[in-house]
N, C-alpha and C positions, 0 to 999 in steps of 0.2 A: 502493500500499499504505499504510495507516495503522496497522494492528495488527501488530506483530511483536516480537521480542527480538533486538537487536546484542548479540554474544557476541564474547569476545576471550579466548584463553588464552596465558599465557607457560608455556613449557616449561624443566625443570632441566637436559635436556641434550639429546643427538641423537634420543631415542626420544619418538614422538608420544604416548606414555602417560603422559610424565614430569610431566603437568600440575602445575604450584606455583600458579599463581593462574588466577582467572577473573573476568572482569568482564560483567555482564550489564546492558543497558540496556531495559528495559520500555516501548513505545509503544502506548497505545491511543489511539484516534481522533486520531492524529495529535500527540498530547502526552506528554512522555515522563513517565511514570507509578511507575516505581520504578529505583532503582540499587542494584545488586547488587555486591560486591566479597568475594571470600574468598580467602584463602591456603590452599594444600593442600598435605599432606605427598606427594612424588610418589612414583612407583612405574615405575622403579627408581630408588631413592633415593641418587641422587648429583647434584651440581651441575657441568657442564662449565665451564671458564673462560670460554670463547665466549659461553655463554648468561648468564651472572651478568654480564658486562661489557654486555649488552644492556640488562636489564631491572633489575641491581642486586640481585636477591634470592640469598641464600644460604640454605644449609642451616641454619644460625642462626635464618632468619625462618621456616623451617618445620618445625623438629623437632618442635615441641608441636601442631602444626596437625592436624586431622581428615584422614584419606583420604578420595579422590574419593567412596566410595557416601556417606558421610557427609552430605557438603556436595551432592551431585545431590540428596540425600533432600528439603533444604531447597528446593532450585532448581528441580526437575521439573514439582512443581504449579503453582509460580508461571508456567510458560513453556508449559504444557499448551496444545496447541491454536494456538500461534502459529508463524508460520515464523521460523526463525533466518536473520539476515543477518549477514555478518561480510566483513571487508575482505581479500581473497584466501582466500576459504571454503574451498579444498582443503585448506589446513592445519589449520583450525579445526574442521572437520568431521572429520578424518583424527585430530587429537587426541580428539574425542569420541567415534567409534567404537574408536579404539586403548584409551582407557582403560575403556570399558563392556566391550572384549572382555577385558582382563588382570583385572578384579575379575567376570568371568562373570555382568554384569547384563546383562538383556534391552535389547537398543538400538530404541528407537522410531523410527520411518521419520522423522526430523525433514525438514521441507522446508528447503533452504538456499538462500540468496540471495547474490550477491557484488558487493559495492560497488566490486570492482576491475574485474572484466568492466564492470559496468554504467557506470563511469566511462569506462572506452576506447569504449563504444558511444555513450555523450553527449558526451566531449569529445575524444576523438579527438587529434589532433595539437595540439590547443591547449594542452595541459599537456606540460611535458618529461618528465613521467613520471607514473605513476600508483600511485605510493605513498600510503599512508595520508597521511601529514601534507603532502603536495602537493595530494592531492584535498580534503581540509579544507579548507587555506586558502583553495584556490578555491571552496569553497562557504561559505565566510565563517566557519570554526570554527578558531580558536585552539587548536591541539594543543600545549599546552605541557609536558606529561608523556608523551610518547613511548614506548611498550612499557610501560607501568604497565596492566593489562588493564582497569579502569575506563576510563581516559582515552580509551584506544583504542576501547573500546566506545561510549563516549558520541560519540567522534568518526564511528564509523561509521554509529552512530543518526543524527547531523545530516546526514551525505550521503545517507543511504539515503531520509530526508524530502523530499529535493531532488531525488533524481533517480529514484525509484521511481514 
């Protein structure tokens, strides 16, 4: 696969619709051509302590940011026709479906591919686990800012280019 968009969401709380940031890395002809990072005012609009501890984002970071439909209106045309790739894709696909549902937006049937599942097939017991930072390191990518949506999307793109 040489054309795809790697995607990563961070959420504000336990609701999959509470996306508070998105990172997208667009790959065409096997080369990264664009990187997109946006903060999003989540819905529901509150932050759980656990989530903030993971990614560091708070309500202060997103209070004045646009809601998802505005952000997605910018992103959707850029990824139209591309398969989406995520590490643990059921989470990211679940977030994307949930936030489309909350805002009553039509959901295009995006094709999702999972680098976590692919890692299990490709590397099996060679790795101690198949978490993003472990697989990224094995594939030669130094993931320094784990749980920042753009950094995670870039690591995912790097992995996908090596194992898909």
